[in-house]
C-alpha positions as CSV (number, residue, x, y, z in Angstrom):
1,M,-144.6,96.5,188.7
2,S,-142.2,96.7,185.7
3,D,-139.4,99.1,185.1
4,Y,-141.5,102.3,184.6
5,R,-139.0,103.7,182.1
6,S,-139.6,100.8,179.8
7,V,-143.2,101.7,179.0
8,P,-143.0,104.3,176.2
9,V,-142.0,103.1,172.7
10,A,-138.5,104.4,171.9
11,D,-138.1,106.6,168.8
12,P,-135.8,104.6,166.5
13,V,-134.5,107.8,165.0
14,H,-133.4,109.4,168.3
15,D,-133.0,106.4,170.6
16,R,-129.2,105.9,170.7
17,R,-129.8,102.3,171.7
18,T,-131.5,101.3,168.5
19,A,-129.3,99.3,166.2
20,P,-129.5,99.8,162.4
21,T,-131.8,97.5,160.7
22,Q,-129.2,96.6,158.1
23,P,-125.7,95.8,159.1
24,G,-124.7,95.3,156.9
25,S,-103.7,95.9,144.6
26,R,-102.3,96.9,145.7
27,M,-102.8,99.4,142.8
28,A,-100.6,99.5,139.7
29,R,-97.9,100.9,142.1
30,R,-98.4,104.6,142.4
31,A,-99.6,105.3,138.8
32,A,-102.9,103.5,139.2
33,A,-103.5,105.2,142.5
34,A,-103.8,108.5,140.7
35,A,-106.3,107.2,138.1
36,P,-109.9,108.3,138.5
37,P,-112.3,105.6,139.9
38,P,-114.6,103.8,137.5
39,P,-118.0,105.4,136.8
40,E,-119.9,102.5,138.4
41,D,-119.4,99.1,139.8
42,R,-119.4,96.0,137.7
43,P,-122.8,94.6,136.6
44,P,-124.5,92.7,139.4
45,H,-124.3,89.0,139.4
46,G,-126.0,86.3,141.6
47,R,-124.1,84.6,144.4
48,R,-124.9,81.2,142.8
49,S,-124.6,82.1,139.2
50,G,-120.9,81.4,138.9
51,G,-120.1,84.7,137.2
52,G,-118.9,83.7,133.8
53,N,-116.2,86.3,133.2
54,G,-112.6,86.8,134.2
55,Q,-113.5,89.4,136.8
56,G,-115.8,87.1,138.6
57,K,-113.3,84.3,138.6
58,M,-110.7,86.4,140.4
59,R,-112.9,86.8,143.5
60,A,-111.6,83.5,144.9
61,L,-108.0,84.5,144.3
62,A,-108.4,87.8,146.1
63,W,-109.9,86.0,149.1
64,I,-107.1,83.4,149.4
65,S,-104.4,85.9,148.7
66,I,-105.4,88.0,151.7
67,G,-105.5,84.9,153.8
68,V,-101.9,84.3,152.9
69,T,-101.1,87.9,153.8
70,S,-102.7,87.4,157.2
71,V,-100.3,84.6,157.9
72,M,-97.4,86.8,156.9
73,V,-98.5,89.5,159.4
74,A,-99.4,87.1,162.2
75,G,-96.8,84.4,161.8
76,S,-93.8,85.1,159.5
77,L,-92.9,88.4,161.2
78,T,-91.3,86.3,163.9
79,A,-88.2,86.8,161.9
80,Y,-88.9,90.3,160.7
81,T,-86.1,92.0,162.7
82,V,-83.6,89.4,161.5
83,Y,-84.6,89.5,157.9
84,R,-85.6,93.2,157.6
85,D,-83.7,93.5,154.3
86,A,-86.0,90.8,152.9
87,V,-89.1,92.9,153.6
88,G,-87.7,96.3,152.9
89,N,-89.5,96.4,149.6
90,I,-93.0,96.5,151.2
91,T,-95.0,99.4,149.7
92,Q,-96.2,101.8,152.3
93,K,-99.2,104.1,152.2
94,S,-100.4,106.5,154.8
95,V,-104.2,107.0,155.0
96,K,-104.9,108.3,158.5
97,E,-105.4,111.8,157.3
98,D,-108.2,110.6,154.9
99,I,-110.3,109.0,157.7
100,I,-112.8,111.8,158.5
101,N,-115.3,110.0,160.8
102,A,-115.1,109.5,164.6
103,R,-113.0,106.4,165.4
104,P,-113.8,103.7,168.0
105,P,-111.4,103.6,171.0
106,D,-108.4,101.3,171.0
107,T,-109.0,98.3,173.3
108,G,-105.6,96.7,173.4
109,A,-106.5,94.1,170.8
110,L,-104.7,94.1,167.4
111,N,-107.1,94.5,164.5
112,V,-105.6,94.5,161.0
113,L,-107.9,95.0,158.0
114,L,-106.9,92.8,155.1
115,V,-108.2,93.7,151.6
116,G,-107.6,92.0,148.3
117,S,-108.1,94.2,145.2
118,D,-109.2,92.7,141.8
119,T,-107.2,95.2,139.8
120,R,-105.6,93.7,136.7
121,A,-103.0,96.4,136.6
122,G,-99.4,95.4,137.1
123,E,-97.2,92.6,135.9
124,G,-98.8,89.2,136.3
125,N,-102.3,90.4,136.9
126,A,-103.8,91.3,133.5
127,K,-103.6,87.8,131.9
128,Y,-106.3,86.6,134.3
129,G,-108.9,89.1,133.1
130,Q,-110.7,89.9,129.9
131,Q,-109.9,92.7,127.4
132,L,-110.8,95.4,130.0
133,A,-108.0,94.1,132.2
134,R,-105.4,95.3,129.6
135,T,-106.4,99.0,129.8
136,A,-104.1,101.4,131.5
137,D,-105.9,101.3,134.9
138,A,-107.1,97.8,134.5
139,G,-110.7,98.9,134.4
140,G,-110.5,100.4,137.8
141,K,-109.9,98.8,141.2
142,R,-112.4,97.1,143.4
143,T,-112.1,95.0,146.5
144,D,-113.8,91.6,146.4
145,T,-112.2,90.6,149.7
146,I,-112.5,92.3,153.1
147,I,-111.2,90.4,156.1
148,L,-110.6,91.6,159.7
149,M,-107.8,89.8,161.5
150,H,-108.4,90.1,165.2
151,I,-105.6,89.2,167.6
152,S,-106.7,89.1,171.3
153,P,-105.1,91.5,173.8
154,N,-103.2,88.6,175.3
155,R,-102.0,87.8,171.7
156,D,-103.0,84.2,172.2
157,K,-106.0,83.9,169.9
158,A,-106.6,84.9,166.3
159,Q,-109.8,85.2,164.3
160,L,-110.3,86.1,160.7
161,I,-113.7,87.7,160.0
162,S,-114.7,87.7,156.3
163,F,-117.2,90.3,155.1
164,P,-119.2,89.2,152.0
165,R,-118.5,91.6,149.1
166,D,-122.2,91.8,148.1
167,S,-123.2,93.0,151.6
168,M,-125.6,96.0,151.4
169,V,-124.5,98.4,154.2
170,Q,-124.5,102.1,155.1
171,I,-121.3,103.7,153.7
172,P,-120.3,106.7,155.8
173,R,-119.0,110.0,154.4
174,C,-115.6,109.6,152.9
175,K,-112.9,111.4,150.9
176,N,-112.6,110.5,147.3
177,E,-109.2,108.9,147.1
178,T,-108.2,110.8,143.9
179,T,-109.9,114.2,144.3
180,K,-109.9,114.3,148.1
181,Q,-113.5,115.8,147.9
182,E,-115.9,114.6,150.5
183,M,-118.5,112.1,149.3
184,P,-121.9,111.9,151.2
185,P,-123.0,108.8,153.0
186,R,-125.1,106.3,151.1
187,R,-126.5,102.7,151.2
188,D,-124.4,100.6,148.9
189,M,-122.4,97.4,148.5
190,I,-119.6,97.2,151.0
191,N,-116.9,96.9,148.4
192,S,-118.0,100.2,146.8
193,A,-116.3,102.0,149.7
194,Y,-113.0,100.9,148.2
195,N,-113.9,101.8,144.6
196,A,-113.7,105.6,145.1
197,G,-112.6,106.1,148.7
198,G,-109.8,103.5,148.8
199,I,-108.5,101.8,151.9
200,A,-109.3,104.8,154.1
201,C,-113.0,104.7,153.3
202,T,-113.0,100.9,153.7
203,M,-111.5,101.2,157.1
204,S,-114.0,103.9,158.1
205,T,-116.9,101.8,156.8
206,I,-115.9,98.8,158.9
207,E,-115.3,100.9,162.0
208,T,-118.7,102.6,161.8
209,L,-120.5,99.3,161.1
210,T,-118.8,97.3,163.8
211,G,-117.6,99.7,166.4
212,I,-114.2,98.0,166.2
213,R,-111.0,100.1,165.9
214,I,-108.8,99.2,162.9
215,N,-105.2,99.5,164.0
216,H,-103.5,98.7,160.7
217,F,-104.2,97.6,157.1
218,V,-102.6,95.3,154.5
219,E,-103.5,95.4,150.8
220,V,-102.6,92.6,148.4
221,D,-102.9,92.1,144.7
222,F,-102.7,88.9,142.7
223,S,-99.2,88.9,141.2
224,G,-97.3,87.6,144.2
225,F,-99.8,84.8,145.1
226,K,-98.0,82.1,143.1
227,N,-94.6,83.1,144.5
228,I,-95.9,83.0,148.1
229,V,-97.3,79.4,147.6
230,D,-94.1,78.3,145.9
231,A,-92.0,79.8,148.8
232,L,-94.0,77.6,151.2
233,G,-93.1,74.6,149.1
234,G,-96.7,74.1,147.8
235,I,-99.9,73.3,149.6
236,E,-101.5,69.9,149.8
237,I,-105.3,69.7,149.2
238,C,-107.7,66.7,149.0
239,L,-110.5,66.4,146.5
240,K,-113.4,64.0,146.7
241,S,-113.5,63.8,142.9
242,G,-111.2,64.7,140.1
243,V,-111.1,68.1,138.3
244,N,-110.6,68.8,134.6
245,D,-111.7,72.4,134.2
246,K,-110.6,74.5,131.2
247,A,-111.8,77.8,132.7
248,S,-109.4,77.5,135.6
249,K,-106.8,75.6,133.6
250,L,-106.8,72.9,136.3
251,V,-106.5,69.2,136.0
252,L,-106.3,67.2,139.3
253,P,-107.0,63.6,140.2
254,P,-109.3,62.6,143.2
255,G,-107.5,62.4,146.5
256,K,-104.5,64.3,147.7
257,S,-102.4,66.6,145.5
258,L,-99.5,69.0,146.3
259,L,-100.2,72.3,144.5
260,N,-97.5,74.6,143.4
261,G,-98.3,78.3,142.9
262,E,-99.8,77.9,139.4
263,K,-102.0,75.0,140.4
264,A,-103.0,76.7,143.6
265,L,-104.1,79.7,141.6
266,G,-106.3,77.5,139.5
267,Y,-107.7,75.8,142.6
268,V,-108.8,79.0,144.3
269,R,-110.4,80.2,141.1
270,L,-112.3,76.9,140.6
271,R,-116.0,77.2,140.3
272,K,-117.2,74.2,138.3
273,Y,-116.9,71.7,141.0
274,G,-119.3,70.1,143.5
275,N,-122.6,71.8,143.4
276,G,-121.0,74.9,141.9
277,S,-122.3,77.2,144.8
278,D,-120.4,80.1,146.2
279,I,-120.9,78.7,149.7
280,Q,-119.1,75.5,148.9
281,R,-116.3,77.4,147.1
282,I,-115.8,79.7,150.1
283,K,-115.6,76.6,152.4
284,R,-112.8,75.2,150.1
285,Q,-111.0,78.5,150.3
286,Q,-111.2,78.5,154.1
287,I,-109.8,75.0,154.3
288,F,-107.0,76.1,151.9
289,I,-106.1,79.1,154.1
290,S,-106.1,76.8,157.1
291,K,-103.5,74.6,155.4
292,V,-101.4,77.7,154.6
293,I,-101.6,78.8,158.2
294,A,-100.5,75.4,159.4
295,K,-97.5,75.3,157.0
296,A,-96.5,78.9,157.6
297,T,-96.4,78.4,161.4
298,S,-94.8,75.0,161.3
299,N,-91.3,74.3,162.7
300,D,-90.2,73.1,159.2
301,L,-90.5,76.7,158.0
302,L,-89.7,78.7,161.1
303,T,-86.4,76.8,161.7
304,D,-85.2,76.8,158.0
305,V,-83.4,80.1,157.5
306,G,-83.5,79.9,153.7
307,K,-87.1,78.9,153.4
308,L,-88.2,81.5,155.9
309,R,-86.3,84.3,154.1
310,D,-87.8,83.3,150.8
311,F,-91.3,83.3,152.2
312,I,-91.0,86.6,153.9
313,A,-89.5,88.2,150.8
314,A,-92.3,86.7,148.6
315,A,-95.0,88.0,151.0
316,G,-93.3,91.4,151.2
317,R,-93.3,91.9,147.4
318,S,-97.1,91.3,147.4
319,V,-98.4,93.8,149.9
320,T,-99.0,97.4,150.8
321,M,-99.1,98.4,154.5
322,D,-99.6,101.5,156.5
323,P,-96.3,103.0,157.7
324,D,-97.2,102.6,161.4
325,L,-97.1,98.8,160.9
326,A,-94.3,98.5,158.4
327,N,-91.9,100.8,160.4
328,D,-92.9,100.1,164.1
329,T,-90.2,97.7,165.2
330,E,-91.7,97.4,168.7
331,R,-95.1,96.4,167.3
332,L,-93.5,93.9,164.9
333,I,-91.5,92.4,167.8
334,E,-94.7,92.2,169.8
335,I,-96.4,90.4,167.1
336,A,-93.4,88.2,166.7
337,M,-93.3,87.2,170.3
338,S,-97.1,86.4,170.3
339,A,-96.7,84.4,167.2
340,K,-95.2,81.6,169.2
341,Q,-98.7,81.0,170.6
342,L,-100.5,82.1,167.5
343,T,-100.3,78.6,165.9
344,A,-102.9,77.0,163.6
345,S,-104.7,75.6,166.7
346,G,-105.6,79.1,167.8
347,V,-106.8,80.5,164.5
348,K,-110.5,80.6,163.6
349,L,-112.1,81.7,160.3
350,T,-115.6,83.1,160.4
351,T,-118.0,84.6,157.8
352,V,-120.3,87.4,159.0
353,P,-123.8,85.9,159.3
354,W,-125.9,87.0,156.3
355,A,-129.2,86.5,154.6
356,P,-130.4,87.3,151.1
357,D,-131.3,91.0,150.6
358,P,-135.1,91.2,150.3
359,A,-134.7,94.0,147.8
360,D,-132.2,92.1,145.5
361,E,-131.5,88.4,145.6
362,N,-128.0,89.0,144.2
363,R,-127.1,91.0,147.4
364,V,-126.9,90.1,151.1
365,V,-127.6,91.8,154.4
366,W,-126.2,90.9,157.7
367,T,-128.4,89.3,160.3
368,A,-128.9,90.5,163.9
369,D,-126.4,87.9,165.0
370,A,-123.7,89.8,163.2
371,A,-123.9,92.5,165.9
372,K,-123.2,89.9,168.5
373,L,-120.1,88.7,166.6
374,F,-118.9,92.3,166.5
375,T,-119.6,92.9,170.2
376,A,-117.5,89.8,171.0
377,I,-114.6,91.2,169.0
378,R,-115.1,94.8,170.4
379,T,-115.3,93.7,174.0
380,D,-112.3,91.4,173.8
381,T,-110.3,93.8,176.0
382,E,-109.2,91.9,179.0
383,V,-105.4,91.2,179.5
384,A,-105.1,88.3,182.0
385,A,-103.4,89.3,185.2
386,P,-100.5,87.1,186.3
387,A,-101.6,84.5,188.9
388,P,-100.6,85.4,192.4
389,S,-97.9,83.4,194.0
390,A,-99.1,80.7,196.3
391,S,-98.6,81.2,200.0
392,A,-100.0,79.7,203.2
393,S,-102.0,82.8,203.8
394,T,-103.5,82.9,200.3
395,K,-106.8,81.1,199.8
396,P,-107.6,79.9,196.3
397,K,-110.2,82.2,194.8
398,V,-113.6,80.6,194.2
399,A,-114.4,80.3,190.5
400,I,-118.0,81.5,190.0
401,K,-119.8,80.8,186.7
402,P,-122.2,83.3,185.3
403,E,-125.2,81.0,185.8
404,Q,-124.5,81.0,189.5
405,V,-124.7,84.8,189.8
406,R,-128.1,86.3,190.6
407,V,-128.4,89.9,189.5
408,Q,-130.7,92.8,190.0
409,V,-130.3,95.3,187.3
410,L,-131.1,99.0,188.1
411,N,-131.4,101.8,185.6
412,G,-129.3,104.7,186.9
413,T,-129.8,106.7,183.6
414,K,-132.6,108.6,182.1
415,T,-132.7,106.3,179.1
416,V,-136.0,104.5,178.9
417,G,-135.9,100.7,179.3
418,K,-132.1,100.5,180.0
419,A,-132.5,98.0,182.8
420,K,-134.4,95.6,180.6
421,E,-131.9,96.0,177.8
422,V,-128.9,95.2,179.9
423,A,-130.7,92.4,181.7
424,D,-131.4,90.7,178.3
425,Q,-127.7,91.0,177.4
426,L,-126.7,89.4,180.7
427,V,-129.2,86.5,180.2
428,E,-127.8,85.8,176.8
429,Q,-124.4,85.3,178.4
430,G,-125.7,83.0,181.1
431,F,-126.3,85.3,184.1
432,N,-129.3,84.7,186.3
433,V,-131.1,88.0,186.3
434,V,-133.8,88.0,189.0
435,G,-135.0,91.6,189.2
436,L,-135.3,95.0,187.6
437,G,-135.7,98.5,188.9
438,N,-134.4,102.0,188.9
439,Y,-131.9,104.0,190.9
440,D,-132.5,107.6,191.7
441,S,-129.3,109.5,192.5
442,P,-129.4,112.0,195.4
443,D,-129.1,115.0,193.0
444,G,-131.6,113.5,190.5
445,T,-129.1,113.3,187.7
446,S,-128.1,110.3,185.6
447,L,-125.4,108.1,187.2
448,A,-122.1,108.8,185.3
449,K,-120.5,105.5,185.8
450,S,-122.0,102.0,186.3
451,E,-121.7,100.5,189.7
452,I,-121.8,97.0,191.3
453,H,-122.9,96.5,194.9
454,Y,-123.1,93.5,197.2
455,A,-124.3,92.8,200.7
456,K,-121.6,93.3,203.4
457,S,-123.0,90.4,205.4
458,I,-122.3,87.6,202.9
459,T,-118.6,86.7,202.9
460,S,-118.8,85.0,199.4
461,A,-120.5,88.0,197.8
462,P,-117.3,89.7,196.5
463,D,-116.5,86.6,194.4
464,Y,-120.0,86.7,192.7
465,A,-119.6,90.5,192.2
466,D,-116.2,90.0,190.5
467,T,-117.7,87.6,188.0
468,L,-120.4,90.1,187.1
469,A,-117.9,93.0,186.9
470,G,-115.7,91.0,184.5
471,A,-118.6,90.8,182.1
472,V,-119.4,94.5,182.0
473,V,-117.7,97.1,179.7
474,P,-116.3,99.4,181.1
475,K,-115.6,97.2,184.1
476,P,-117.0,98.7,187.3
477,S,-115.3,98.2,190.7
478,P,-117.6,96.2,193.1
479,A,-118.4,97.9,196.4
480,E,-119.8,96.8,199.7
481,G,-123.3,97.9,200.6
482,K,-126.4,97.7,198.5
483,V,-128.4,100.7,197.2
484,K,-132.1,101.3,197.4
485,A,-134.1,100.3,194.2
486,T,-137.2,102.3,193.2
487,N,-140.0,100.5,191.4
488,P,-138.4,97.1,191.8
489,S,-139.9,94.2,189.8
490,L,-139.2,90.6,189.0
491,Y,-137.5,89.6,185.8
492,T,-138.7,86.4,184.2
493,N,-135.7,84.5,182.9
494,P,-136.7,81.7,180.4
495,V,-133.1,80.8,179.7
496,V,-131.5,80.0,183.0
497,T,-132.9,76.8,184.5
498,A,-134.3,76.6,188.0
499,G,-131.7,75.8,190.6
500,A,-128.8,77.1,188.6
501,A,-128.0,79.4,191.5
502,P,-128.2,77.6,194.9
503,K,-130.5,78.8,197.6
504,G,-128.7,81.5,199.7
505,T,-126.7,82.8,196.7
506,P,-126.3,86.6,197.1
507,V,-128.1,88.9,194.8
508,I,-125.6,91.3,193.2
509,Q,-126.8,94.8,192.1
510,L,-125.7,96.2,188.7
511,V,-126.5,99.9,188.6
512,V,-126.3,101.0,184.9
513,G,-124.6,104.3,184.4
514,E,-124.2,106.5,181.3
515,D,-120.8,105.0,180.5
516,F,-122.2,101.5,180.1
517,D,-121.1,100.1,176.7
518,S,-122.2,96.5,176.6
519,V,-122.0,93.1,178.2
520,K,-119.1,91.0,176.9
521,V,-120.2,88.4,174.4
522,T,-118.5,85.1,175.1
523,K,-121.4,82.8,174.0
524,L,-121.9,83.3,170.3
525,P,-125.2,82.3,168.5
526,D,-125.3,79.2,166.4
527,S,-125.3,81.1,163.1
528,V,-121.8,82.4,164.0
529,N,-120.5,79.1,165.3
530,N,-121.8,77.2,162.2
531,S,-120.0,79.6,159.9
532,T,-116.7,79.2,161.8
533,I,-113.9,76.7,161.2
534,T,-110.8,76.0,163.3
535,A,-107.6,75.9,161.2
536,S,-106.1,73.0,163.0
537,K,-109.1,70.7,162.3
538,Q,-108.8,71.0,158.5
539,T,-105.7,68.8,158.0
540,N,-107.4,65.7,156.6
541,V,-110.6,67.3,155.2
542,C,-111.5,66.4,151.5
543,T,-113.8,68.8,149.6
């Protein structure tokens, strides 16, 4: 008999477990911030059309500029406390009071939202646009670049998640940045959140779409990009064929070239190269960022006082931060200490999995695999405990892999089909689910907190229970003694191969309570892995 609570069809409107079908410069100092937003977004253009105007050509620049900013936050702040005078000119902007939606909980990870604005206002920006760029407010501000920098709770891993600007998503209610009037929720391009609602609306949009708490933000415009690259001493790239492109004002031979700030600006704007697709261009940008990360975290920079001071100062002139980040010395020191491990070898760059929007080929929607990527980030909560000191009385703990753990999932809530839902999540992460069922509490109410139970008679059972507990959010505390299952049934697992769990392996019970959030995602789907590159592996790549 199957889990009897899984028979009725759930109402997608009221079922809280149903995921949405679609997932998806800094201004001219303070003067542009007060300007009213543009009446509408720029005319739509195809992802592969190549744009054709100055505004479109700046998209690449915004993307790479924010990548450089991420390096400043994650790497160069190693010397922040020493060179505080060099970064004292960082513009600060407080937006917490403008976020009006419920916020996800803080998990211990450090999540910084990085945005690049395509405003042409300000010195050094307007010359890259068309006539509209020379108006007082530069034709309005828009963000063509949205990247989430995720640093793990242990501060030993970093991942940059890029959200395509053309993503059609649900924008939540937000305050208008200028009038402070509340704007109703709507389905729109993700970058439209920034147009009228500013960084506060962009942060709230990302939080409601992903369930990930944004701790801080960094905004960047174009004017400081060249200075940052020059402060690093230039970036070396490699081309399969030469470039002579008037549109980007770039002439380069095939092979390796060391790009100063001006040439780097042309390179990241380059479209007429290779097959001319946006996908290929984004890949070039990711490789460029990887090289920036490698150079910014190299000993050549970190041990050269003069170069490091110049780099921090150049980065500081280019960004706007929230005061909590800019003024929190303890947080900056924390980042600084972790940066020793946050080298290029630990940085990954990922694009959110997407597909063409069926309603408009010039727009994209996020695939179901995007939710798994977000869950992996959101459930990255564990801070590794220090290893116990060895002693004669201490036995080494047995390392149990998920596929060795046999699990019976019991539904302790009143939510229909919860046992099957959780079982499917466990199977995706490699656990060997063998059964389903329900658990009826003595008082007939839903179980408030999830529980894990194991048989007292099996001495190795606690080790298996601990492996399962480590995969559940929030983490339950395993307890001796199994509970009685009602309506138990077998679970057919097509993923785990026969024999993965040896005969005699204990069956561990997971009783799902109302507090259950998710199973930790450590095995990501191919669509995510295929759209991810590791910074350290891009050293000798030619595009």
